[in-house]
N, C-alpha and C positions, 0 to 999 in steps of 0.2 A: 519848064513845063512838065518834064518827066518827074521831077521831084514832087510836084503837087499831085500828080496822078499816083505816084507810088504811095504817098502818105494817105491819100484819099482811099485807095484800095486797101491799105493796111488798116485804116480805121473801120472801113466797112467789114472787113474780115474779123476784126476784133469784136465789133458789135454783134455780128452774127454768132460768133463763138460764145460770147457772154450771154446773149439771149437764149441760145440753145442750152447752155449750162444752167441758167436760172430756171428755164421751163422744165428741165429734167428734175431739178431739185424740188420744184413746186409739186410735180406729179408724185415724187417720192414721199412727200409730206401729206398727201391726201389720206383721209381715214381708211378708205378702201385698200390703198396700197400698203399702209402701215399694218392693217389686219392680215393681209396676205403674207407680208414679210414675217410678221410674228408667227403666223401659223407654220410657215416653211421652216423657220428656225426651231420651233417647238418639235416639228416632225423630225428634223435632223438630230436634235438633242435626244429625242426618244429613241431613235435608231441607234445612236451611240451608246445610250444607257442600256438598251436591250442587248447589244453585242457584248458589253461588259458584264451584264448579268448572266448571259449564257456562258461566257468564258469562266466566270466565277463559279457557276453551278457545276460546270464540267470539272473544274479544278477540285472543288469540294468532293464530288463523286469519286474522282480518282484517289484523293487522299483518304477518303472513307474506306474504299476498297482495300487500299494498301494497309491501313491501320487494322481493319478486320482480319486481314491475312496474318499480320503480326500477332494479334491477340489469339487467333486460332492456333498458330504455331506455339505460342507460349503456353496455352492451355491444353495442347495436345488434341485439339479437335480435328486437325488435318491429318492425323495419323491414319495409316491404312486400317480398314475395318476387317475383323475376322469374320469369315463367311459362315462359320459353323453356328448352328442354333444352340442356344443355351439349354442346359438340362431342364426337364420339366419340373415345375415346382410341386412340392407336396403340401397339401393343405390340412390343417388340423380339423377334425370333425368334432363339433360340439353337440353333445346329445342333450335332449330335454328330458331330464330325469323325472319331471313332473307328469310326463305323458303316461297314461295307464299301461301302454304296451311295454314300458321299461321297468315295471314294478318287479322287483326281485322276490323270489320265494312264492309261496301260495298266495293267490289273490284273496285278499280279505276285504270284507265289506267295511267301509269306513263307519265309524261310530257317530260321526258328526256330518253335517251337510257340507259337501264340497262343491265348489264352483269351478267351471272350466277355466283354465288359464290360457291366456293368449300371449304370443310374443309381443314385446313392447314395440309399438310403432311410434317413433318420435314425431311423426307428422300429425298425429291426432291431437297433440297439445296445442297446436297453433291455430 
């Protein structure tokens, strides 16, 4: 009698376990659950990708700063700066000898018609 009861109870337990397992699997295969699962996995993958991208960007920034420092040292850009001001520049003065006030010698009345001369403006051509 105990043997039959034992096997009956074991069968019922196996049936309940199998039914529960099948029902869970059926719920997992519904379109709504599949969509939620796919969305969650996409969010997790996006988070992992974002973390890797941030790590990559930080690594690139560090390497870029290091390389700029190396180039600055090689070109002498990081050398100490002399605080003295440079000597003032001297500019050559160009005189317009066509101007009447620069006429040398006694002023003579021109024998032919003269027209006023104007400095060349390169913006007038365009």
